[in-house]
N, C-alpha and C positions, 0 to 999 in steps of 0.2 A: 661632748658629756654638756659642757656648758652652755652652748646653744641649744641643747633640749632643755635644759633645767629654764632657759630664760623664754622659751616659746610656751612652755607649758604654763610659766608665771604669767604670760601675756593672755593666754587663753583663760585661765581662773578670773583675772581683771576684767576681760572684757565681758565674762558670763555673769559675774556679779553685778558688774555696771547696768547690763542688760535686765536683768532680774530687778535689781533697782527701779530702774525707769519703767518698768513692766507694774509694779507695785505702787507708783506714785499715786497719789491720791487729787483730785481735780478739787482744789479749794476754791474756786470759781463760785462767787456768791454764797460763801460759807461762814460764818460769823462763830465769833468767838463761842465755846458753850458755857461758859462762866457770866460773860457779859451781856451775852446774846446781838449787840450792837456792833461791837468792833471786827473788822477782818481777822479772819484766822490766818495766822502764819505757819508757814508748812516748817520752820527751825524751830516752833515752840508747839512741842508735841508730847505726849506722854501713852504709854501703854495702856490699852483698855481690852480687855476681853482677847478677841482674834483682830484686833487693828489698833489703831492711833486714833487720839482724839486731839483737837486741836485748838489753841489759844491764843488770844492776840499778844499777850504778854508774857513776862516770867512771873509775876506776883498771881494772874490767872493760874498759870500751872502749878505754880506752888500751893495755892488754896486746894485744887482738886487733887494733887498728890497728898496734899495731909491729909485727907479724909474721902478717898474714892467712893466708898459708899453711898456718903450722903448726897452724892451726886448723880448717881448711879443712872437716872432717868434721863437727864441731861447728855450724860455719855452714851448711852443706847442710842437716844435720839440724832445725836451727831453719825454715828455707826452706819446709821441707816438712812440717813441724808447724804452722805457721802459715799454710798453702795459697797460698803467693806464686807457687810452683809447681805444674806439674803433671808426673807421670810416661807416658811414650810405651812405657816398655820394660822388662825385666828387667834387674836391675841387675848379674847375673850372667853371663847368656849375652847379652845384647841382645836377646832373643827377645820375641814377643809374649805381652803381659800374659793373663792368664788371670784374671779377675776372684773366683774361688772361691780362689786361690793367693795371701792375702794376710797380713799381719801387723801389729801395734799397736805400737810402740816408743815410749815417752816422748811420744805426743803425734802421732807421724809414722807414717801408714798408707804402709805399700809393698808393691806386689803383685808377682809373680814369674809366671813362664811356667809353672810347673808342682810337683807336691808336691816334688819330690825338692829343688829351689830352696827353699821354702818350709822343708821340713825343715832344710835346710843353715842357715839363717839362724837357725830356732827351736834349735838346737841350740847357737847362738854364745854366749859370754860378752857382757853388756853392752859392753865395752870393743871386743871385737871385733866387734860389730853397730855400733857408731858407726863403726870404721875400714874395714870390707870394706862395709857395704849404704849408708854414706854418704860413705864417701870420693871423692876426686876419680875414681879410674877407675869405681867403682861409679855415682856421679853421672853421669858420662859416657856410658854403656850404658844409663843407664835412660833417657837423652833428657830430661831434666828441662828443662821450658822455664816462662819467666812465664806465669801465668794471665790470659790476654786478659779484663779486665772489658767487659762489655757495655752 
């Protein structure tokens, strides 16, 4: 009985470890979502929607945790850049995606329904891109959802 319990415990630990490794986010080239300059660290993270967002230090994490809604656009951007979520519709219209109409912005690839929407995005300042492409309304229209691991 004792050996059976030990075997079961070992199997649970092995499965949990494999699951953790499978869910690990590649932070190479990912910057802190708060300051945008320093490297994000795996042990400095907070839960956001269907994933985690990463920071360079405890101060940035604390600032985010203190008012997550104020930093939603940056958090959404990082979820997309770290490929924790995938897009199902245009962030401007909610329309069907056209694979030929996409832009890359600071590590995040966003696809649009048409050249007009892509052109609109390309003309925006970086600040407007964060607010209008990764903001809560655009995120909802684009129907971003957690990437299901296979």
